[in-house]
N, C-alpha and C positions, 0 to 999 in steps of 0.2 A: 592763527595757525596759517599758514599759506595755501593757497588757492590749489596747489598741483596736490599736495598732499591731502587736500578735503576731498579731493575729486580721487585719490585714490584709496581714501577707506570707503568713500561711499561705493565704488567698483565693487570692493573684499565683500560689502556688506550686500548689495545685489545677488555677486556673483553665489555668497553663503546662501542667501533667500534660495537663491534657483536652485543648488544642490541640494538642499536639503528636500523642496521641491519635488523635484527630480528622485531623491531616495523614497520618500514615502511612495511615490506608483511600484515599487519592486517589493511589493506585497504580490503572494499566492504565486504561482507561477509563471515565471519571465524568462523572457528570449526576445531579443534583438527581430526574430522571425517566431512563426508559432510552430515550435517543434513537434506537433505534432500533425504536420502537413505530411505525406506521403506515406508513412509507413503504418498509420494507423488505421480502421475500419470499426467507425460507428455502426455501420448498418450489415452485420456479417452474416446474418441469415442471405442478404442477397447474392454472397457471393455461392459461385459453382466451382468447386477444385479440384474436379474430374474423380473416375474411379479410381482404384487403389491398383497400383499395378507390383506390388511387391509387399512379404509378410514381414512384420518385426515380432517374433515369438520369443519365449523363452528367457535365456541369457544370451549374455554379449560380453563375452570372454578375450576377445582381446582387438587391438585398435579398429575401428571400425570407421566407413565414410558414407555418409548416405547422400544420394548426387541428386540435384535440381530435377534430372530429367524424369527422377519417377514419383508416383505418389502414392507413400508407405502406410499401410494400416498396422497399430499398434493390437495386438492380439494378445488378450488377457493381461498377464504380470508382465513386462518385459525388465529387465533386470542388466545394466552395465558392472560385470562383477571383474574380479583380478585383476584391479590395478589398471582396467582399459581406458581407452578414450573414443566416444562417442563422438565424432566430429561430422555438425551437418551443414551444407553447403545451402549458402544466401538463397532464398526462395524457395527449397525444401519446403512440400509440404506433408504434414505428417496428421493420419486422421485415425481419432479411438474408435476402436471397437465397443459398439453399445451393448451388448448381448453378454459380451463376457467383461466389461467393464477397464475396456484397455488402459492401461498406463507405463508408465514408463519411471523406473526408479534407477536414479546415478547410486551406487552403493558406495560404501567409504571405502575411500584411495583412487577411485575411479574419478572421471570427469568426463565432459560436458562442453563442446567444443561450439556452440550454437550461435556464431557469430555471421549475423544477416547483415542486411545494409538498409538505410535509409527508402531506397529504391527498390528494393530486394527482400522483403522480410520473409524470416522464416516462420511456418503457421503450425499448431496444433489446433487441431477443428474436429468438428461433428463432421460425419459421411452421411448424416439422415437428412431425406429431403426435405425436411420441417425441422429445424435445430432448436432444441430445448435446453436449458441450463440443467446440467446432471447427465449429457447423452454420455461420457465418458469418463473414464477413473481424472487422471490430471498429471502431473510431473510432480516429483520427488526429489531433491538433492541431499545427501546424507555424507557429514562430512567428519571429522572429528577433531573441530575444537570444542572450548569446554562449553558446559552444561551448569546449572545449578543443582539438578536432578542428584539424588544417591545413584551411584552405578549410571551405566547408559540408558538410553531412551532406547525405542523401538518402534516401528512402523508396520508390523505383522500385521494388527488389527486389519488394517486395512486390504490386506491381501486374503481375500477369502480363498479356500482351495488352494491354500501354498503349500508348494513342494518343499518337504523337511530338509531338502539341500539350501534353499534360497532362507529359512530363517537367519543364520547371521548374516546374511546380505542388508536386511532391513533396522541393521542396528546403528546408533548412531552417538558422538559425541567422543570428546577425549579431552586433549592436555596442548594439543597444537593448534593453538590462535593462530598461526599462518596457514592453514588449513586452505587447502588449492581444489577449489570442484570444480573450476574452470570457467565459461564466457556465457553469457546469456545476456544479447545486444541483436536489436533490431529482432525482436520475437513477440508475436500474439500467440496467447492461449485462449479458446474461444469454447464455451458452453463443457466446460469440464465440470468436475463434482459430482459423480455419480455416486447414490447414496450406500451405504454398505448395510450389512446385518449387523455386524459389531461394530465397527468403529465412526458410526454417522457418514456425513458426506466427507467425501472426496476433496480436497483444496485444487484451486487452478493450478496456483504453484506452491508446495511446499517447501522449506529449505531448511533442517535438522543440523546443528552441530558445521555450518558451515563457518569458514573460516576467511580472515579478511585479505586474501590474497586473489579471493572469488571474486570476479565481477559483474555485475548487473544493471543494466541499464538501457534505457527504452523497451521496456517488457511492458507488454497491454495484455492483462487478464482481463475479457468483457464476457457477460454470462453465467460466471460462477455458480451452482447451485453453493457451496460450500465457502468456505474461508476464499478470497481472493488469492492473497501473498499470505502467508502464514509461514513466521519463520519462530523456531523454537531454538534455543539456544546459539550460540557461535556469534560472530560477532565481524560485520561488514557491511557496505554503504548500498543501496539502492537509489539509483540518480534515475531520475525523467522517468517513470512507470508511470503506469498507467490502469486505476482499478476502475471498472466502468458498469455497471447498474449489475452487480454481486448479489447473491441471496444471501451469503452470510458476509462475516466483515471486509472490509477492503484491505486493511493493514494487522493483523493481530499477529505482534510479540511477548512473547511467554518465556518462562524456563531460561531466564538470566542472559537474553541477548542482550550485545551490546553495538548497537546497531542506527547508522544512520539514515535518514529518509529524508531524500534534497529534492527542492523542483520537481513536486508529481501531482498526481490529480488523481482523485478518487468522486465520481458520481454515482450518488446514490439515488436508487428511486421506491417513493412508498410504496408502490403497488406491486413491489416485488420483496416478497423476505422467504427465508425458508421456515421450519414449523418449531424451530429453537426460539425465533422472535427477540435474539439479543445482538443482534449485527448493529455493527458502530465504522464509521470510518477509519478511528484508529481505535485499536482495542491492545490499553499496556496492561499485564498480569505480570507475576512472576511467578505463579504455579496453579493449578487446578484443584489441588486438594497439600494443603501443607505441610505434611508428612509426607510427602514424595521429596521434598526440597531441602539441600541443607543452606541453612537462613545464617550460616556464615561464609557463603560464596554470595558475590553481588547479585544484586537482584537486574530485574530488567530495568535497561536503558537506553534509553531515545532520545535523540539527538536531532529536531527536524526542524526543515527552511526550507521555505517559501514554498507553500503545499499549497493547494487550492483544493478545499474537501467542500462538495455541492450537495443540495439535497433538492431533486429535480420534481415538487412538488407544481402539478396545475395550479391549486388551489389551498394554498401553505395552512390556513386556518382550520379550514376543513378536517384536512387530512390529520391536524392535531387531533381536533375531536375524537376522530375516528380512532386514532390510537394508531394509526401509520407511519409515525414519524418518531424517533424517539435521538437521544443525544448523537453530535456527532463524534465526540472523543472520550475514553474510559480510561480514566488511572486506576491501578489495582494498589493494594498494599504491597509497602516494601519495592514498589517500583519508584523510576526517574525519568520524567519528561522536561527536554528542553527546548521547546517551539519559537520560532520566530518567523516572522514574518510572511504569516499564514492568512488565509482567510476564511473564514468556516460561514457558511449561510447556507440560513433554512432550516433549522436543527432545534428538536426540542428536550433539554436548553442545547447551547451548547457543547457543556463540559460535565461531568459526572466524574466525582470522585466514588469511590470505594466507600463504605460506611467505615470500616476499617481505620481508616487514615484520621488520625487526630490531626483538627486546627489548628497549629501549632509555626510559629516560623522555621524550626529544623524543617518540617515536613516540607513547608510553603516554601522552603530552600533547594527543596528536591523536586520539585513541579513550577515551573518556570513558563510566563508566555509573556511575549516582548514583544513590540513593534505589530502586535495582531488586528487583523481587521473583523471583526463581529459582526456581523451584517444578521438578521430581519431572524433570527434567533427569539426564542421562547424563553428567556432568560438567559443568561451566561453561566457562571460556574456555582456548580452544586455539589456539598457532600449527595451520597445517595438514601433515600425517605427522608430528607432534609429540606424544607422549602423557604428556611431561613438562612438565607448566605451573605447578610452583612458581612462580618468578618471577612469573604472572600471576595467580595467587592470592592470594599475598602482596601484591602491587600493590591488585588490587579489592577484598579480604579485608579493605583496612584499615578501620577503625571511621569514618574520614572522610569513605568515601563513603557511608553509611549501607546500603548490599546486604543483604538479607535472601535467605536459602535456605531453604528447604524441601522436603517430600516428601507434601505432598498431595495426593488424586485429585483429578482436574477437578471429581467434585459436587462434592467436599467446599467449592472452593474457590471455585464463581462463584453466582453466586446462583439462576440456573437455567437449565442449557441442556438439559432434557428437553422445554422448553417448544417444540413443532417450531414453531408460529405466531409466538412471539413469546417468544423466545430473550432472557437477559439475562445478558452475558457480564461485567457488572461484579463485582470483588472483592467475597467477601461481609465485610459488616460484621467488626473485630475480628482475622479472617483473619491479618493481616498480627504483628497482637500473641501472638497466643494461638501463634504458630510461630519466631517469635523468640527466638533461642539466644543474644544480644549480654547478658552479665552484666550490663552498666550498667543495660539495659531491664531487668533481671530484679529489680533492687533495688526 
């Protein structure tokens, strides 16, 4: 072989090794810069947004614009109806009333255009001097995209003392896959999730029957008493969204949702939970009760890529013994998940499958984990109430999936968790290669 040819092949080999090494860093949330900067707030209790100067109440039945120059108060159940569009300027602050469980519902056919800026996000928050999870209701966006339920769904139970004229405005679901409920971009939702007598907790952001023309990106839900993001049916993508220390689930998908979850972050605290005690980072089911859904329709399907799912324990082993730490991901019967390039760190265990799921090739091909980084978890993937997971370990541990396992502390795993103002949850460079025990990679 000529010397020049050998040098060229050596160059290609080095380039290939470098490319593969770089590619393995692209797990968890990614970005050349820390995309959490500027618009997020990890200490919202230290923010003062001023007193309300305008009140929103009842129904908004025509196109309306909210201006940054005012601070708005959501008084009771506020509905956007009659195919109206609610436009919110960047930098606008909306406060949810505590006493009346202030909430905002975008009814089927109406839209919200909350298009903030990285340097000027829109904020929905608590008006109390000492802020706590569940200080107000939350935001509900209802569309006419399909679900797997028999008939339409309804969120009427959340609205106590609801005016009879608004019952029709609480319905969701239909046949319009391309339903457009508007835009949520550079938005923060803080301290939502008020508890109701009939429906449990409000969620920070509930999206029901929302179609694929709806845009949801750069939305942060922090300190929600219910779920941070709840998706009921519909189909759309969530990109660069953040759930921070929610009491409920971080991302809850149900009723045949067909969704993408991309480049997004969930940070859980073992010291925060609601009374239901069943909260996970990612919760994927296709029904609450099997009799309420049409099993001939699509079950819930989630395509997830580049997530960072982190449990923020001060002493993980102790917190597990105390029963404060649960699994990071839960997958229910008749549901599908394709998860790639995701970091799951500090859970007990990383993943649980519902006990109804039979472990066979057909079902395992519907629940994919590839190029994952399972870190510091008390076990990896199990079936509910079954401690023998040999079949699952053999399947997902196959080198074809390129999954990686490690036992690093959070502070060693992520770039900068201790920066209270501007934390960086991206994976440290070369962290994966340093902890990979695959002999083919060690050579």
